[in-house]
N, C-alpha and C positions, 0 to 999 in steps of 0.2 A: 600434516597441518590441515585444519579446516579453514576454508575461505568462504566468507559470507558477505554478500552485498546487501545493504539495507537502503531502501528508497522510502523517504518520509516526506510529509507535507507541512503546510504552514503551521499547524497546531502542535507540531512536535519538533520544533527547531532546536530544542535543548538536548536532544538525545545524544548526539556525539559527545558533548561536553560532560553530561551526566555519566555517560558510560566510561569515559576516560578517567574521571574522578573516582569512580567506584573501583577501578583497577590500579589507580595511581600510575596511569600510563600517559604517554604523550600523544597528542594529535598531530598528524602530519597533513598539511594541505598540499594537494597537487592539482594540476589541471591537465585534462585529457583533450588533445586536439582531435576533433572529429570533422567529418564532412559537413556536419550540421552545427558547428560552432565549438567554442572552447568550454568544456564542461568541468566545473569544480568538484573535486572529490575530497573527502576527509578520511584518512587511514589511521587505523590502530593495528600495530603488529606486535605479537607476542610469540613466544617459542612454539606454542601449539595452535595458534590461530591468527588469521588476519581478517579484519572487518573493513570494508569500504562503505562509507556513508554518502548518500547523495540527496540533497534537497531538491525535489523535482521541480519546484517553482523558482529555482535560482534565477537571478537576473543581475544586471549591472547596478551599481550604486545601492546595493542592499535592498532593491525593490523586490516585490513579490510578483512573479509572473502569473497572470490569471490562467486557469486551467485550459481554456480554449487556445491559449498561445504557447503552451508548453511544447517544446520540440522533443517528442518522446524518442525519436530515433537517436538523437545525440545522447540522451540520457541512458538509454539501454545499451548503446554501443560502448559508452564510457564504463558502466559498471561491468559489462562483459569483458572489457579489456583487463580487468583484475583477475580473470580466470576463476570466478567463484564456483564453489560446489553447489551453491543454491543462492537464488535471489529472493529476498524477502521484501514484499511491498507492504508498507503500513498505510492503510486506507481509512480515512475518516468517512463515515457514511451517515445517511439519514435513515432512520428506522421506519419501515412501512408497516410491518406487523409487530405484534407484541412479543414475538419470538426473541427479538433482540431490542432491548430498551437503551436509551441514552445512558452512557457510562459503562455499557457492557462491551466485552470483547468477544468476537466470533471468528470463524475461519471460513473463507470463501470456498465454496465447492463448485461453483459454476457462474457463468456470466451471461446476461442478456445485454447485448451491445447495440445501442442506438446512436453511436457517434456518427456525425455527418462527414467524417473523413476516414478513408481507408488507409491505415498505417501499415507500411511494409518496408523492408530493406530491399525489396526486389521490384524496381520500377521498370525494368527492361525485359527480363526473362521471367515468365510466370513461375511462381513457386507457391505451392499450396501446402502449408504446414498442417499437420493433424492436431485437432484441438479436442479430441474425445475426452482426454483426461488432462485438464489444464493444470492441476495443482498436484504437487508431489505428495504421494500417500505416506511416505516415511516421515516427512516433516510434519504433516498434519497429525499423525499418530503421536509423535514426540510432544508437540505442543498441547494436544488434547490431554494426554496423560499428565503432563507437568501441571497444567492448570487445575486439573481435577485433584491431584495428590497434594498440591501445595496451597491452593486457594479455595478448594471446594467448588470450583467453577466447572460446569459442564458446558464448554463452548459449543454453540450450535454451528452446524455447517449450513451456511446461508448462500442463497443465490443473489448475486449482485447485479442490479441494473445499472448500465453505464449510460449517462446522459452528458451532453457536451458542456453545459454551463456557459458562462460563469454565473448566470442567474440560477436561483433555486427553482425547482420544478413547481408546477401548479398542482392544486389538489386533483384536478381531472387527470393530469398526467400520472400522478401517483396511483390513482384508482385503476388506470389502464395497466400500469406496470404490475400491480398486485394481481390482476386477472391473468397476466402472462406468467406468473409464478415467482416474481421477485419478492425478496424479503427486505432488502435494503437498497439504497440508491447512492451512486458515487459518480465523480466526474473524471477519474483518471485511470482506474484499473483496467478498463477495456483495452486502450492502446498499449499499455505496458504488457498485458498478458499476450496480446497478438504478436508483438515484436519478440518477446521472450520465447514464444513457441517456435518462431522461425530459427532461433539459435539453439533450440533443444537443451536449454539450461533448466534444471529443476526450479520450480517457482512455488512460493507460498505467499498467500495474502492474509495478513492479520487485519481483521475488520474491526474498527473502533467506532462504535455508535456515538456520535456527538450531538445528535438532535433527532427530534421526531420529524419525519417528512411532512411536507405541506398538507394540512388538513388532518393530521393523525395524532395531534397532541390530545391525550385523553381528558385533560382538564378543560380544554376549549379548542375546538377544531379551527377556530379563526385566529388563534395566537400566531403571530408572525415568527419567522425564523430570524434570529439575530446572529450575525456572523461573529461578533466578538464572543458571545456566549458559546458558540460552536467551538471556537479556538480554545476557550478556557476549559471546556470539558475534555477536549482532545489532549491538551497539555497535562491534565490531571491523570492521564493514563500512561505517561512516559515511563515511570518506574516499572510498571507491569510489563511494558514492551521490552524494557531492558532485561527483565528476568526471563522473558521468553527467548530473547537472543542468547542469553547464557545457556539456557537449556539446549538450544540447537548446537552451540559450541561444544557442549559436554557430551552430546549424544549423536550428532550427525557426522557421518563420514562416508565417503564413497570409495 
Protein backbone atom coordinates (compact mmCIF):
# COMPACT_ATOMS: atom_id res chain seq x y z
CA UNK A 1 0.00 0.00 0.00
CA UNK A 2 1.23 3.47 -0.90
CA UNK A 3 0.68 6.16 1.73
CA UNK A 4 0.76 9.78 0.62
CA UNK A 5 0.23 12.93 2.66
CA UNK A 6 -0.84 16.07 0.81
CA UNK A 7 -0.52 19.55 2.31
CA UNK A 8 -2.47 22.25 0.47
CA UNK A 9 -3.31 25.92 0.90
CA UNK A 10 -6.19 28.36 0.69
CA UNK A 11 -6.54 28.28 -3.09
CA UNK A 12 -7.01 24.52 -3.25
CA UNK A 13 -9.48 23.70 -0.51
CA UNK A 14 -11.64 21.59 -2.85
CA UNK A 15 -8.95 18.99 -3.50
CA UNK A 16 -10.07 16.38 -0.92
CA UNK A 17 -13.71 16.54 -2.06
CA UNK A 18 -12.85 16.50 -5.75
CA UNK A 19 -10.51 13.59 -5.24
CA UNK A 20 -13.04 11.53 -3.29
CA UNK A 21 -15.71 12.17 -5.94
CA UNK A 22 -13.36 11.08 -8.72
CA UNK A 23 -13.00 7.71 -6.98
CA UNK A 24 -16.49 7.51 -5.50
CA UNK A 25 -14.74 7.14 -2.14
CA UNK A 26 -15.65 8.40 1.30
CA UNK A 27 -13.77 11.09 3.18
CA UNK A 28 -12.99 10.44 6.83
CA UNK A 29 -12.23 13.40 9.09
CA UNK A 30 -9.91 12.80 12.04
CA UNK A 31 -8.03 14.99 14.47
CA UNK A 32 -4.45 14.44 15.55
CA UNK A 33 -3.52 15.56 19.04
CA UNK A 34 -0.07 17.15 19.00
CA UNK A 35 2.08 19.17 21.36
CA UNK A 36 1.24 22.16 19.17
CA UNK A 37 -2.51 21.79 18.97
CA UNK A 38 -5.30 19.68 17.56
CA UNK A 39 -4.71 19.17 13.84
CA UNK A 40 -7.56 18.21 11.43
CA UNK A 41 -6.79 15.62 8.75
CA UNK A 42 -8.98 14.19 6.00
CA UNK A 43 -8.35 10.59 4.93
CA UNK A 44 -9.17 8.47 1.91
CA UNK A 45 -8.39 4.77 2.18
CA UNK A 46 -8.56 2.20 -0.61
CA UNK A 47 -7.13 -1.29 -0.95
CA UNK A 48 -3.91 -0.09 -2.58
CA UNK A 49 -3.38 3.37 -1.11
CA UNK A 50 -4.12 5.84 1.65
CA UNK A 51 -4.07 9.62 1.30
CA UNK A 52 -4.14 12.09 4.15
CA UNK A 53 -5.00 15.69 3.32
CA UNK A 54 -4.11 18.69 5.47
CA UNK A 55 -5.16 22.30 4.93
CA UNK A 56 -2.09 24.09 6.27
CA UNK A 57 -4.09 27.23 7.12
CA UNK A 58 -6.70 25.41 9.20
CA UNK A 59 -8.23 27.29 12.09
CA UNK A 60 -11.30 27.32 14.30
CA UNK A 61 -14.67 28.50 13.00
CA UNK A 62 -13.57 27.86 9.39
CA UNK A 63 -11.31 30.88 9.47
CA UNK A 64 -8.12 30.92 7.41
CA UNK A 65 -4.95 31.19 9.46
CA UNK A 66 -2.46 33.64 7.87
CA UNK A 67 0.92 32.21 6.82
CA UNK A 68 2.92 33.88 9.59
CA UNK A 69 0.61 32.26 12.19
CA UNK A 70 0.69 28.69 10.86
CA UNK A 71 2.02 26.20 13.44
CA UNK A 72 4.11 24.14 11.06
CA UNK A 73 5.37 21.74 13.74
CA UNK A 74 1.84 20.59 14.53
CA UNK A 75 1.03 20.24 10.83
CA UNK A 76 4.11 18.19 9.96
CA UNK A 77 3.83 16.06 13.10
CA UNK A 78 0.22 15.28 12.18
CA UNK A 79 0.89 14.22 8.59
CA UNK A 80 3.93 12.23 9.72
CA UNK A 81 1.69 10.31 12.15
CA UNK A 82 -0.02 8.70 9.14
CA UNK A 83 3.31 7.01 8.22
CA UNK A 84 3.47 8.41 4.69
CA UNK A 85 5.86 7.10 2.07
CA UNK A 86 6.05 10.66 0.80
CA UNK A 87 4.73 14.09 1.76
CA UNK A 88 3.54 16.32 -1.08
CA UNK A 89 3.41 20.07 -0.48
CA UNK A 90 1.17 22.00 -2.87
CA UNK A 91 2.56 25.54 -2.91
CA UNK A 92 1.08 28.59 -4.59
CA UNK A 93 3.85 30.94 -5.66
CA UNK A 94 4.49 34.27 -7.30
CA UNK A 95 6.54 34.11 -10.50
CA UNK A 96 9.74 36.13 -10.50
CA UNK A 97 11.10 34.99 -13.87
CA UNK A 98 9.31 34.04 -17.07
CA UNK A 99 10.51 30.45 -16.60
CA UNK A 100 7.23 29.86 -14.74
CA UNK A 101 4.19 31.99 -15.58
CA UNK A 102 0.85 32.31 -13.73
CA UNK A 103 -1.16 29.15 -14.36
CA UNK A 104 1.97 27.01 -14.79
CA UNK A 105 2.94 24.08 -12.61
CA UNK A 106 6.57 23.48 -11.69
CA UNK A 107 8.60 21.35 -9.29
CA UNK A 108 10.70 22.79 -6.47
CA UNK A 109 14.37 21.85 -6.68
CA UNK A 110 15.74 23.99 -3.85
CA UNK A 111 14.87 26.75 -1.42
CA UNK A 112 16.26 30.11 -0.34
CA UNK A 113 14.70 30.61 3.09
CA UNK A 114 14.40 34.07 4.60
CA UNK A 115 11.85 33.22 7.28
CA UNK A 116 12.37 35.14 10.50
CA UNK A 117 11.76 32.09 12.71
CA UNK A 118 13.84 28.91 12.93
CA UNK A 119 11.54 25.90 12.77
CA UNK A 120 12.66 22.68 14.44
CA UNK A 121 11.34 19.77 16.47
CA UNK A 122 14.55 19.93 18.53
CA UNK A 123 14.57 22.90 20.91
CA UNK A 124 16.62 21.26 23.69
CA UNK A 125 19.28 19.06 22.07
CA UNK A 126 20.89 20.29 18.86
CA UNK A 127 19.98 18.29 15.75
CA UNK A 128 21.32 19.27 12.35
CA UNK A 129 19.46 17.59 9.51
CA UNK A 130 21.12 17.41 6.10
CA UNK A 131 19.39 19.49 3.42
CA UNK A 132 21.69 18.83 0.47
CA UNK A 133 18.93 17.09 -1.49
CA UNK A 134 15.65 18.47 -0.18
CA UNK A 135 13.26 16.81 -2.60
CA UNK A 136 12.76 13.18 -3.57
CA UNK A 137 14.30 12.44 -6.98
CA UNK A 138 12.02 9.48 -7.66
CA UNK A 139 8.85 11.52 -7.13
CA UNK A 140 10.26 14.39 -9.20
CA UNK A 141 10.94 11.98 -12.06
CA UNK A 142 7.45 10.44 -11.86
CA UNK A 143 5.69 13.80 -11.99
CA UNK A 144 7.95 15.21 -14.70
CA UNK A 145 7.35 12.20 -16.95
CA UNK A 146 3.61 12.20 -16.25
CA UNK A 147 3.13 15.87 -17.11
CA UNK A 148 5.25 15.55 -20.24
CA UNK A 149 3.51 12.41 -21.55
CA UNK A 150 -0.07 13.38 -20.69
CA UNK A 151 -0.17 17.17 -20.91
CA UNK A 152 2.82 18.07 -23.03
CA UNK A 153 4.08 20.06 -20.05
CA UNK A 154 7.80 20.17 -19.40
CA UNK A 155 7.72 21.30 -15.76
CA UNK A 156 10.67 23.40 -14.75
CA UNK A 157 12.69 22.67 -11.65
CA UNK A 158 12.59 25.98 -9.82
CA UNK A 159 14.28 27.55 -6.82
CA UNK A 160 11.71 28.82 -4.33
CA UNK A 161 12.36 31.88 -2.16
CA UNK A 162 10.67 31.66 1.23
CA UNK A 163 9.37 34.92 2.72
CA UNK A 164 7.32 35.26 5.89
CA UNK A 165 4.25 37.15 4.67
CA UNK A 166 1.41 37.74 5.17
CA UNK A 167 2.01 40.80 3.00
CA UNK A 168 3.16 40.27 -0.56
CA UNK A 169 6.76 41.23 -1.26
CA UNK A 170 7.90 44.61 -2.58
CA UNK A 171 9.43 45.02 -6.06
CA UNK A 172 12.83 45.73 -4.51
CA UNK A 173 12.63 42.54 -2.47
CA UNK A 174 11.74 40.58 -5.60
CA UNK A 175 14.70 42.11 -7.46
CA UNK A 176 17.01 41.04 -4.63
CA UNK A 177 15.59 37.51 -4.58
CA UNK A 178 16.15 37.17 -8.32
CA UNK A 179 19.79 38.19 -7.95
CA UNK A 180 20.17 35.43 -5.36
CA UNK A 181 18.84 32.85 -7.82
CA UNK A 182 15.14 32.54 -6.98
CA UNK A 183 12.61 31.76 -9.71
CA UNK A 184 9.45 32.03 -7.59
CA UNK A 185 8.45 33.24 -4.12
CA UNK A 186 6.28 31.57 -1.46
CA UNK A 187 5.29 31.95 2.21
CA UNK A 188 5.10 28.36 3.54
CA UNK A 189 7.45 25.86 1.86
CA UNK A 190 10.55 26.81 3.85
CA UNK A 191 9.29 25.74 7.30
CA UNK A 192 7.65 22.61 5.90
CA UNK A 193 10.81 21.48 4.15
CA UNK A 194 12.97 22.11 7.24
CA UNK A 195 10.73 20.07 9.52
CA UNK A 196 10.25 17.25 7.01
CA UNK A 197 14.04 17.03 6.62
CA UNK A 198 14.33 16.41 10.37
CA UNK A 199 11.97 13.44 10.03
CA UNK A 200 13.77 12.00 6.96
CA UNK A 201 10.50 11.53 5.08
CA UNK A 202 10.66 11.88 1.27
CA UNK A 203 9.26 15.23 0.18
CA UNK A 204 7.92 16.70 -3.06
CA UNK A 205 6.75 20.25 -3.69
CA UNK A 206 4.38 20.92 -6.59
CA UNK A 207 4.71 24.61 -7.31
CA UNK A 208 1.63 26.32 -8.75
CA UNK A 209 2.16 29.84 -10.04
CA UNK A 210 -0.85 31.96 -9.14
CA UNK A 211 0.47 35.45 -9.90
CA UNK A 212 3.37 37.53 -11.06
CA UNK A 213 5.56 38.67 -8.19
CA UNK A 214 5.50 42.39 -7.37
CA UNK A 215 6.81 44.47 -10.24
CA UNK A 216 7.04 41.51 -12.64
CA UNK A 217 3.75 41.67 -14.54
CA UNK A 218 4.84 42.05 -18.21
CA UNK A 219 1.73 44.12 -19.00
CA UNK A 220 2.50 46.75 -16.39
CA UNK A 221 5.05 46.53 -13.57
CA UNK A 222 2.78 48.63 -11.33
CA UNK A 223 -0.24 46.31 -11.51
CA UNK A 224 -1.03 45.33 -7.88
CA UNK A 225 -1.40 41.73 -6.71
CA UNK A 226 -5.02 40.83 -5.97
CA UNK A 227 -5.46 38.07 -3.40
CA UNK A 228 -8.83 36.92 -4.77
CA UNK A 229 -7.37 36.58 -8.26
CA UNK A 230 -4.49 34.60 -6.77
CA UNK A 231 -6.95 32.15 -5.15
CA UNK A 232 -8.96 31.82 -8.36
CA UNK A 233 -5.91 30.90 -10.44
CA UNK A 234 -4.82 28.38 -7.81
CA UNK A 235 -8.24 26.72 -7.66
CA UNK A 236 -8.20 26.37 -11.43
CA UNK A 237 -5.23 24.02 -11.10
CA UNK A 238 -6.88 21.57 -8.69
CA UNK A 239 -7.72 18.90 -11.28
CA UNK A 240 -4.16 18.91 -12.57
CA UNK A 241 -2.90 18.41 -9.01
CA UNK A 242 -5.30 15.49 -8.58
CA UNK A 243 -3.89 13.88 -11.72
CA UNK A 244 -0.37 14.30 -10.32
CA UNK A 245 -1.41 12.62 -7.06
CA UNK A 246 -2.85 9.71 -9.03
CA UNK A 247 0.41 9.36 -10.91
CA UNK A 248 2.28 9.06 -7.61
CA UNK A 249 -0.19 6.47 -6.33
CA UNK A 250 0.27 4.38 -9.46
CA UNK A 251 4.05 4.65 -9.66
CA UNK A 252 5.51 5.42 -6.24
CA UNK A 253 6.39 2.71 -3.77
CA UNK A 254 9.18 2.21 -1.28
